[in-house]
C-alpha positions in Angstrom: 1.4 -41.9 31.9 2.2 -38.8 34.0 0.0 -37.7 36.9 -0.4 -34.3 35.3 -3.8 -33.2 34.1 -4.5 -31.3 30.9 -2.7 -27.9 30.9 -3.8 -24.6 29.4 -2.2 -23.9 26.1 1.0 -21.9 26.5 3.8 -20.3 24.6 7.4 -19.8 25.7 9.0 -16.6 24.4 12.4 -17.9 25.4 11.9 -21.6 24.8 14.8 -24.0 25.6 13.7 -26.4 22.8 16.5 -27.1 20.4 15.1 -30.1 18.5 11.9 -31.9 18.0 11.7 -35.3 16.3 9.0 -37.8 15.3 9.8 -41.2 13.8 7.9 -44.1 12.3 9.5 -47.5 12.0 8.2 -50.2 9.6 9.3 -53.5 7.9 12.3 -53.1 5.7 11.6 -52.0 2.2 14.7 -52.6 0.1 13.4 -50.2 -2.6 13.9 -47.3 -0.3 17.7 -47.8 -0.4 17.7 -47.2 -4.1 17.5 -44.1 -6.3 14.6 -45.6 -8.1 12.7 -46.3 -4.9 13.3 -42.9 -3.3 12.5 -40.9 -6.4 8.6 -41.0 -6.1 8.9 -40.1 -2.4 11.1 -37.2 -3.2 8.6 -36.1 -5.8 5.7 -36.4 -3.4 7.5 -34.2 -0.8 9.4 -31.9 -3.2 7.0 -29.0 -2.6 7.9 -29.0 1.1 11.5 -30.3 1.0 13.1 -29.2 -2.2 16.6 -30.5 -1.5 17.9 -34.1 -1.1 21.1 -35.7 -0.2 22.2 -39.3 0.3 23.2 -40.5 3.8 25.5 -43.5 4.0 25.0 -44.2 7.7 21.9 -43.5 9.8 20.8 -44.8 13.2 18.3 -42.4 14.8 16.7 -43.8 18.0 13.3 -42.5 18.9 11.8 -44.1 21.9 13.2 -46.2 24.8 14.1 -49.8 24.7 16.8 -51.7 22.9 18.4 -49.8 20.0 17.0 -50.9 16.6 19.3 -52.3 13.9 19.1 -49.0 11.9 20.7 -48.7 8.6 24.5 -48.8 9.0 26.6 -48.9 5.8 23.5 -48.8 3.6 21.8 -45.9 1.8 19.3 -43.5 3.4 18.1 -40.2 2.2 17.6 -36.7 3.7 15.1 -34.3 2.3 15.2 -30.8 3.6 14.3 -27.1 3.1 16.2 -23.9 3.8 14.6 -23.4 7.2 16.0 -26.4 9.0 13.1 -28.9 8.5 14.3 -32.4 7.4 12.9 -35.8 6.7 15.3 -38.7 6.8 14.1 -41.8 4.9 15.7 -45.2 5.5 14.5 -48.7 4.3 13.0 -49.2 7.8 12.1 -45.8 9.1 11.1 -42.2 8.4 12.1 -39.4 10.8 10.9 -35.8 10.7 13.1 -33.3 12.6 13.3 -29.6 13.2 15.4 -27.2 15.2 15.1 -23.5 15.7 12.4 -23.3 13.0 10.0 -25.0 15.3 7.0 -22.7 16.1 4.4 -25.1 17.4 2.9 -28.5 17.4 0.4 -27.6 14.7 2.9 -27.3 11.9 5.0 -30.2 13.3 1.9 -32.5 13.3 0.9 -31.3 9.8 4.3 -32.1 8.3 4.3 -35.5 10.1 0.9 -36.4 8.5 2.2 -35.3 5.1 5.2 -37.6 5.5 3.1 -40.5 6.5 0.6 -39.9 3.7 3.3 -39.9 1.0 4.7 -43.2 2.4 1.2 -44.7 2.3 0.4 -43.6 -1.2 3.7 -44.0 -2.9 5.4 -46.9 -1.0 2.3 -48.5 0.4 4.0 -49.3 3.7 2.1 -52.2 5.1 2.4 -51.5 8.8 4.0 -49.3 11.5 6.1 -51.1 14.1 7.0 -48.1 16.3 5.9 -44.5 16.6 8.1 -42.2 18.7 8.1 -38.5 19.6 11.1 -36.8 21.1 11.7 -33.2 22.3 15.2 -32.0 23.3 15.5 -28.9 25.5 18.8 -27.2 26.5 18.5 -24.5 29.1 21.8 -22.6 29.1 22.8 -21.1 32.4 23.1 -17.3 32.9 26.7 -16.2 32.2 28.5 -15.9 35.4 25.9 -17.9 37.3 26.3 -21.6 36.6 23.8 -22.4 39.4 20.9 -20.4 37.8 19.3 -23.6 36.6 18.5 -24.6 40.2 15.6 -22.1 40.4 14.1 -22.9 37.0 13.1 -26.5 37.5 11.1 -28.2 40.3 13.2 -29.7 43.1 11.5 -33.1 42.5 13.2 -33.1 39.1 16.7 -31.7 39.9 17.1 -33.8 43.0 19.7 -33.3 45.7 22.3 -31.7 43.4 19.9 -28.7 43.1 19.6 -27.9 46.8 21.7 -26.6 49.6 23.5 -29.9 50.3 26.1 -28.7 47.7 27.7 -25.5 48.9 30.5 -23.2 47.8 33.3 -23.7 46.9 32.0 -27.0 45.7 30.2 -26.9 42.3 28.3 -29.4 40.3 30.0 -29.9 36.9 27.8 -32.7 35.6 24.8 -34.7 36.7 22.6 -36.8 34.4 19.6 -38.8 35.3 17.8 -41.3 33.1 14.3 -42.7 33.9 12.5 -45.3 31.8 8.7 -45.7 32.1 6.2 -48.2 30.8 2.4 -47.8 30.8 -0.4 -50.1 29.9 -2.2 -49.4 26.6 -4.9 -46.8 26.5 -7.8 -46.7 23.9 -5.7 -44.4 21.7 -3.2 -47.2 21.4 -5.5 -50.2 20.9 -3.5 -53.4 20.5 -0.2 -51.8 21.5 1.9 -53.6 24.1 2.6 -50.4 26.1 3.4 -46.7 25.9 6.9 -46.1 26.9 9.0 -43.1 27.9 12.6 -42.3 28.4 13.4 -39.1 30.2 17.1 -37.9 30.4 17.7 -34.7 32.4 20.5 -33.0 34.2 23.4 -30.6 34.1 26.1 -30.9 31.4 29.2 -28.8 30.6 29.7 -26.8 27.5 30.6 -28.9 24.5 28.4 -31.8 25.4 27.1 -33.7 22.4 23.5 -34.9 22.6 22.5 -37.5 19.9 19.9 -36.1 17.6 19.2 -35.5 13.9 21.6 -33.8 13.7 23.5 -34.1 17.0 23.2 -31.1 19.3 26.2 -29.6 21.0 25.8 -27.4 24.1 27.4 -23.9 23.9 27.5 -23.3 27.6 26.9 -25.0 30.9 23.3 -26.2 30.5 20.4 -28.1 32.1 19.0 -30.5 29.5 15.6 -32.2 29.4 15.4 -34.9 26.7 12.0 -36.6 26.7 11.0 -39.3 24.2 7.7 -41.1 24.4 6.8 -44.0 22.1 4.4 -46.9 21.4 5.7 -50.1 19.9 3.5 -52.8 18.3 2.5 -53.8 14.8 -0.4 -51.7 13.6 -1.9 -50.5 10.3 0.1 -47.7 8.6 -2.8 -45.3 8.7 -2.3 -41.5 8.6 -5.5 -40.9 10.7 -4.5 -43.4 13.4 -0.9 -42.3 13.6 -1.9 -38.6 13.8 -4.2 -39.4 16.7 -1.4 -41.3 18.5 1.2 -38.5 17.7 -1.2 -36.0 19.3 -1.4 -38.1 22.5 2.4 -38.7 22.7 3.0 -35.0 22.2 0.5 -34.2 24.9 2.4 -36.4 27.4 5.6 -34.6 26.7 4.0 -31.2 26.8 2.2 -31.8 30.1 5.4 -33.2 31.7 7.6 -30.3 30.6 5.0 -27.8 31.9 5.1 -29.6 35.2 8.9 -29.3 35.5 8.9 -25.5 35.6 8.9 -23.4 38.8 7.5 -19.9 38.8 11.0 -18.6 38.3 11.3 -21.0 35.3 8.1 -19.7 33.9 9.4 -16.2 34.1 12.8 -17.1 32.7 11.4 -18.9 29.7 8.7 -16.3 29.1 5.7 -18.5 29.6 2.4 -17.0 28.5 -0.9 -18.9 28.4 -2.7 -18.6 25.0 -6.4 -19.1 24.1 
């Protein structure tokens, strides 16, 4: 999807990532709206997510395109641990999310596969209609220097608001861009209509609320980079197949984010290549 080749593995000591999400959508299973229906799923995931609460309204969108119906006014469930990992189960979707506890794609992928396997074994979900992966990054500006973001991200990304055309005493208070992409299927997504992406990026003021699970509120003037990539088409609800597709969707996000950084950005976020 992106004209960015495979990148060396890297770690960010000061990563701007605030939330990572992966979601599978499937045909409605009314059982999952009931205590009796969610009980065996809770039992299957209890070792990882010991706590559960009921959600009376949930509409988490992962992937571009028209917003799905979601579950509004019905019952959904949230399983979580003490570290900030959570699984939200609705009659038509399952969403894994994590915030500051995120340490790498390996654990994120392992937990995703665990969630899918439990849905396969316990609920026998017949098919997956959509798989989406979304990463939300919030790069807070340096106190006293609201223009510091301009040197962190490539000029191709930030556009004209990031160059000298805006001069003091004029300041940029908000600038949001949204780009939707669609790509032909690749062998990884056999039978899929297309791989899609929605990239939202730009400068936002403190107090801006970014929809997520849960919503993210910026604590300072920040440059945000919200990337979600998805594939939408009916396919077997197979843990092996969905894991392979998850890996490819994450790779697209990872390569694109790496491309956005300037040398100053690499330094600011503490980028280090790892074996």
